[in-house]
KEGUFI-153041 format. One line per 8 residues: their letters; for each residue y, z, x of N, C-alpha, C. Coordinates in steps of 0.05 Angstrom, whole numbers, plus 5000, padded with zeros to 4 digits. Each point is the difference from the previous one (the first is absolute). Layout:
A) Y Z X Y Z X Y Z X ~ ...
This chain:
XXXXXXXX) 6079 5445 7564 4989 5027 5002 5006 5013 5027 ~ 5014 4985 5017 5008 5010 5027 4976 5007 5017 ~ 4977 4986 4996 4977 5003 5016 5003 4982 5025 ~ 4996 5011 5024 5003 4983 5024 4981 4976 4998 ~ 5010 4977 5008 4984 4975 4999 5003 4985 5026 ~ 4977 4990 5009 4999 4983 5025 4980 4978 4994 ~ 5010 4976 4997 4982 4977 4994 4998 4982 5024 ~ 4976 4993 5008 4995 4982 5023 4989 4974 4990
XXXXXXXX) 5013 4978 5007 4991 4972 4994 4997 4997 4970 ~ 4976 4999 4990 4996 4997 4971 5013 5023 4985 ~ 5001 5024 5012 5014 5022 4987 5029 4995 4995 ~ 5013 4988 5020 5028 4992 4996 5002 4978 4979 ~ 4983 4981 5001 5000 4978 4980 4997 5010 4972 ~ 4981 5019 4996 4995 5011 4973 5024 5016 4991 ~ 5013 5014 5018 5024 5015 4992 5022 4982 4991 ~ 5002 4976 5012 5020 4980 4992 4993 4990 4972
XXXXXXXX) 4974 4994 4996 4991 4991 4973 5006 5021 4979 ~ 4994 5025 5006 5004 5022 4981 5030 5003 4994 ~ 5017 4997 5020 5029 5002 4996 5010 4977 4982 ~ 4989 4976 5005 5008 4977 4984 4992 5004 4971 ~ 4976 5011 4995 4991 5004 4973 5015 5022 4986 ~ 5004 5023 5013 5010 5023 4987 5030 5005 5002 ~ 5013 4988 5019 5029 5004 5003 5014 4974 4992 ~ 4990 4977 5009 5013 4974 4993 4989 4989 4974
XXXXXXXX) 4980 5013 4989 4988 4992 4974 4988 4972 5001 ~ 4989 4993 5023 4985 4975 5002 4970 5007 4995 ~ 4993 5000 4975 4972 5009 4993 4979 4983 5013 ~ 5007 4975 5006 4980 4981 5011 5002 4998 5031 ~ 5015 5018 5012 5002 4999 5030 4973 5005 5013 ~ 4995 4985 5021 4974 5004 5013 5001 4986 5028 ~ 4978 5002 5014 4996 4986 5025 4984 4976 4994 ~ 5006 4978 5014 4984 4976 4996 4972 5003 5012
XXXXXXXX) 4996 5021 5015 4973 5007 5010 4982 5009 4976 ~ 5012 5014 4981 4985 5010 4977 5002 4982 4975 ~ 5022 4986 4998 5004 4981 4977 5015 4976 5011 ~ 4986 4979 5005 5012 4976 5012 5021 4987 4982 ~ 4999 5007 4974 5019 4987 4981 5020 5021 4988 ~ 5006 5021 5016 5018 5021 4990 5027 4987 4994 ~ 5012 5008 4977 5026 4990 4993 5023 5011 5017 ~ 4995 5024 5010 5020 5013 5019 4985 5007 5025
XXXXXXXX) 4996 4980 5018 4985 5005 5025 5017 5015 5021 ~ 5001 5026 4998 5017 5015 5018 4987 5004 5028 ~ 4974 4994 5002 4986 5000 5026 4986 4973 5001 ~ 5004 4986 5022 4989 4973 5002 4985 4995 5026 ~ 4984 4979 5000 4986 4991 5024 5022 4991 5020 ~ 4997 5005 5025 5020 4992 5020 5005 4970 4997 ~ 5025 4992 4997 5007 4972 4996 4988 4981 5021 ~ 4999 5008 5025 4990 4982 5021 4970 5001 5003
XXXXXXXX) 4986 5018 4985 4971 5003 5002 4985 4978 4986 ~ 4975 4995 5009 4983 4981 4988 4981 5014 4981 ~ 4997 4990 4976 4982 5012 4980 4972 4988 5002 ~ 4998 4978 5015 4974 4987 5002 4985 5008 5025 ~ 5014 5006 5022 4988 5008 5025 5005 5030 5004 ~ 4980 5017 4994 5004 5028 5001 4999 5012 5029 ~ 4988 4987 5018 4999 5009 5027 5027 4997 5014 ~ 5010 5022 5012 5025 4998 5015 5025 4997 4983
XXXXXXXX) 4999 5007 4975 5023 4996 4982 5015 5026 4995 ~ 4992 5022 5011 5014 5025 4995 5024 5003 5019 ~ 5018 5017 4992 5021 5008 5017 4989 5023 5016 ~ 4994 4995 5025 4987 5020 5017 5016 5007 5024 ~ 4995 5024 5010 5012 5008 5026 5027 5014 4997 ~ 5011 5007 5023 5025 5015 5001 5024 4982 4993 ~ 5016 5010 4982 5025 4986 4991 5023 5019 5000 ~ 5023 4989 5005 5025 5017 5000 5009 5004 4972
XXXXXXXX) 5009 5025 4994 5013 5006 4975 5027 5013 5006 ~ 5021 4989 4987 5026 5011 5003 5006 5019 4977 ~ 5009 5025 5007 5002 5021 4980 5030 5007 4995 ~ 5007 5003 4975 5027 5008 4992 5006 5028 5010 ~ 5024 5004 5010 5009 5027 5007 5003 5016 4975 ~ 4997 5026 5002 5003 5019 4978 4978 4998 4980 ~ 4978 4986 5006 4977 4998 4982 4980 5021 5009 ~ 4981 5006 4982 4978 5018 5007 4985 4990 5024
XXXXXXXX) 4994 4974 5000 4985 4989 5023 5015 5004 5026 ~ 5026 4996 5000 5017 5004 5024 4999 5029 5009 ~ 5001 5018 4980 4998 5028 5007 4973 5007 5012 ~ 4979 4989 4989 4973 5006 5011 4995 4988 5028 ~ 5008 4975 5003 4996 4987 5026 5021 5008 5021 ~ 5024 5006 4991 5022 5006 5018 5011 4976 5015 ~ 4995 4976 4989 5010 4976 5012 5001 4977 4979 ~ 5014 4979 5007 5004 4978 4981 4982 4976 5004
XXXXXXXX) 4982 5002 5020 4982 4977 5005 4973 5011 5008 ~ 4979 4992 4986 4973 5008 5007 4981 4976 5001 ~ 4978 5004 5013 4979 4979 5000 4975 5013 4989 ~ 4991 4988 4978 4976 5010 4986 4980 4978 4996 ~ 4975 5008 4997 4978 4981 4997 4995 4993 4971 ~ 4996 4974 4996 4996 4989 4973 4972 4989 4997 ~ 4991 4999 4974 4975 4988 4993 5000 4995 4970 ~ 5013 4977 4992 5002 4995 4972 5005 4970 4994
XXXXXXXX) 4995 4993 4975 5006 4972 4991 5021 5000 4978 ~ 5004 5022 4987 5018 5002 4977 5024 5018 5007 ~ 5023 4994 4988 5024 5015 5006 5019 4999 4977 ~ 5021 5016 5001 5020 5001 4978 5014 4972 4998 ~ 5002 4991 4976 5013 4974 4994 5031 5004 5004 ~ 5012 4986 5020 5028 5003 5005 5019 4992 4977 ~ 4989 4984 4981 5016 4992 4977 5007 5024 4982 ~ 4986 5022 5002 5004 5023 4982 5015 5023 5014
XXXXXXXX) 5005 4997 5026 5012 5022 5015 5027 5009 4989 ~ 5017 4982 4993 5026 5007 4988 4998 5017 4975 ~ 4982 4993 4983 4995 5015 4975 4990 5028 5006 ~ 4982 5002 5019 4989 5026 5007 5022 5018 5011 ~ 5016 4989 5018 5020 5016 5013 5022 5009 4981 ~ 5007 4983 4981 5020 5008 4979 4989 5023 4983 ~ 4973 5001 4997 4988 5021 4983 4992 5025 5016 ~ 5005 5000 5026 4995 5025 5016 4977 5000 5019
XXXXXXXX) 4985 4978 5002 4978 4998 5019 5011 4985 5024 ~ 5003 5014 5022 5013 4988 5024 4979 4989 5019 ~ 5007 4979 5014 4983 4990 5021 5015 5005 5026 ~ 4992 5022 5013 5015 5011 5023 4990 4990 5027 ~ 4978 4986 4999 4989 4988 5025 4992 4971 4994 ~ 5010 4982 5017 4995 4971 4996 4992 4988 5027 ~ 4988 4976 4997 4993 4985 5024 5026 4991 5014 ~ 4998 4990 5024 5023 4992 5016 5017 4979 4986
XXXXXXXX) 4987 4982 4984 5015 4979 4986 5010 5010 4972 ~ 4992 5025 4993 5010 5012 4975 4985 4990 4975 ~ 4980 4983 5003 4986 4989 4977 4976 5016 4990 ~ 4989 5016 5018 4976 5016 4993 5008 5029 4996 ~ 4991 5011 4977 5006 5028 4994 4978 5017 5013 ~ 5007 5016 5019 4981 5016 5015 4998 5030 4991 ~ 5023 5010 4991 5001 5029 4992 5016 5001 4973 ~ 4989 5016 4982 5014 5005 4975 5004 5030 4996
XXXXXXXX) 5023 5007 4988 5006 5028 4994 5014 5001 4973 ~ 5001 5023 4988 5015 5004 4975 5029 5008 5007 ~ 5019 4989 4985 5028 5007 5005 5006 5028 4989 ~ 4986 5008 4980 5006 5026 4987 4992 5024 5018 ~ 5007 5023 4990 4993 5024 5014 4970 5005 4996 ~ 4985 4996 5020 4971 5004 4999 4992 5013 5026 ~ 4982 5020 4999 4993 5014 5025 4987 4982 5022 ~ 4985 4980 4991 4987 4982 5020 4987 4977 4985
XXXXXXXX) 5011 4976 5002 4989 4976 4988 5004 4978 5020 ~ 4978 4990 5011 5002 4978 5019 4974 4983 4998 ~ 5004 4974 5001 4978 4981 5001 5005 4982 5024 ~ 4978 4993 5014 5002 4982 5023 4980 4978 4997 ~ 5008 4976 5008 4982 4977 4998 4980 5000 5024 ~ 5007 5012 5021 4983 5001 5024 4980 5023 4999 ~ 4986 5004 5022 4979 5021 5001 5007 5020 5022 ~ 5014 5021 4993 5007 5021 5020 4976 5015 5010
XXXXXXXX) 4978 5000 4985 4976 5014 5010 4989 4988 5025 ~ 5006 4975 5006 4991 4987 5024 5013 5012 5025 ~ 5023 5012 4997 5015 5011 5023 5001 5031 5000 ~ 4986 5012 4981 5000 5029 4998 4977 5012 5015 ~ 5004 5022 5014 4979 5014 5015 5000 5029 4993 ~ 4977 5014 5003 4998 5028 4992 5022 5018 5013 ~ 5006 4996 5025 5020 5016 5013 5027 4987 5000 ~ 5003 4977 4989 5025 4986 4998 5001 4985 4974
XXXXXXXX) 5003 5015 4977 5000 4986 4974 5024 4982 4997 ~ 4995 4979 4985 5022 4981 4993 5022 5015 4986 ~ 5026 4993 5005 5022 5015 4987 4999 5000 4970 ~ 4990 4978 4987 5000 5000 4971 4978 5019 4990 ~ 4977 5000 5013 4979 5019 4991 5010 5029 5003 ~ 5013 5005 5022 5010 5027 5005 5021 5007 4979 ~ 5018 4982 4993 5020 5005 4980 4987 5005 4972 ~ 4980 4984 4994 4985 5003 4975 4986 5027 4998
XXXXXXXX) 4988 5008 5022 4986 5026 5000 5020 5023 4997 ~ 5023 4998 5013 5020 5020 4998 5011 5002 4971 ~ 5006 4977 4988 5010 4999 4973 4979 5011 4981 ~ 4975 4993 5004 4979 5010 4982 4996 5030 5002 ~ 5003 5010 5024 4995 5029 5004 5022 5017 4988 ~ 5023 4988 4994 5022 5015 4988 4997 5002 4969 ~ 4982 4984 4989 4996 5001 4971 4987 5026 4992 ~ 5008 5010 4977 4987 5024 4989 4973 4992 4989
XXXXXXXX) 4980 5014 5009 4973 4995 4991 4995 5014 4974 ~ 4989 4985 4981 4994 5013 4974 4981 5023 5003 ~ 5004 5021 4985 4982 5023 5001 4974 4992 4987 ~ 4978 5010 5011 4974 4994 4987 4998 5014 4973 ~ 4983 4989 4983 4996 5011 4974 4989 5028 5002 ~ 5004 5016 4979 4989 5027 4998 4969 4998 5001 ~ 4987 5010 5021 4971 4997 5002 4985 5013 4978 ~ 5012 5020 4986 4986 5013 4978 4998 4983 4976
XXXXXXXX) 5017 4979 4999 5000 4982 4977 4983 4974 5004 ~ 4989 4998 5024 4984 4977 5006 4972 5003 4987 ~ 4991 4978 4989 4973 5000 4988 4980 5000 5022 ~ 4981 5019 4999 4980 5002 5021 4977 4981 4993 ~ 4990 4988 5021 4977 4982 4997 4975 5017 5002 ~ 4983 4999 4979 4975 5015 4999 4978 4982 5009 ~ 4986 5007 5021 4978 4985 5009 4974 5012 4990 ~ 4983 4983 4989 4974 5009 4991 4980 4996 5023
XXXXXXXX) 4994 5022 5014 4983 4997 5023 4971 4995 4993 ~ 4992 5006 4975 4972 4995 4993 4996 4971 4993 ~ 5020 4986 4991 4997 4972 4992 4992 4983 5024 ~ 5014 5004 5022 4994 4984 5024 4972 5005 5010 ~ 4991 5025 4999 4973 5007 5010 4979 4988 4981 ~ 5004 5002 4974 4980 4989 4981 4999 4970 5002 ~ 5022 4987 5005 5000 4971 5003 4984 4992 5025 ~ 5003 5016 5021 4985 4994 5024 4970 5003 4996
XXXXXXXX) 4992 5020 4984 4972 5005 4996 4988 4978 4983 ~ 5016 4988 4982 4989 4980 4982 5002 4972 5012 ~ 5012 4997 5022 5003 4974 5013 4972 4990 5009 ~ 4995 4974 4996 4974 4989 5008 4995 5003 5030 ~ 4976 5006 5007 4992 5003 5028 4996 4973 5013 ~ 5009 4997 5024 4996 4976 5015 4973 5001 5013 ~ 4983 4980 4996 4974 5000 5013 5002 5000 5030 ~ 4981 5013 5013 5000 5002 5029 4985 4977 5012
């Protein structure tokens, strides 16, 4: 529908699940966070994480992301290397990356070792579609918005806004002012 999209952390993961289901026709695609027995686990628990010890098992803090040139992310950041803050346990399953990329979902930002998918974009002509595994809101400030938020707002402001319905055709809500008053009069009195 060409609606600007910006997914953060779970938002990116859900966009990957949706793409797997609706473009790659993997009807059973899911995250192991939501279905531990998914037949197509396109989002998985971090391989090195502990499922029994929940304290200190998240991927936390600032991490480097390497960005492909000529990508939307590169255009927004204006550079090929960024450091963003993370807070997650689940991420895109690297076993499915090749299938996604053949079908048009690109992973334009990756960890320094190339194993973690940090940014996803659509290959097709889309006004703005980006998902990030990290949390750009942690580095955004009122007078210095994060470049992805700024890009998303700009893309969204270019969309044509649907005209409101004809107000003469709206059904008016009729309020019965006497009903409320009569109900109040008949309400039981609280003893003093």
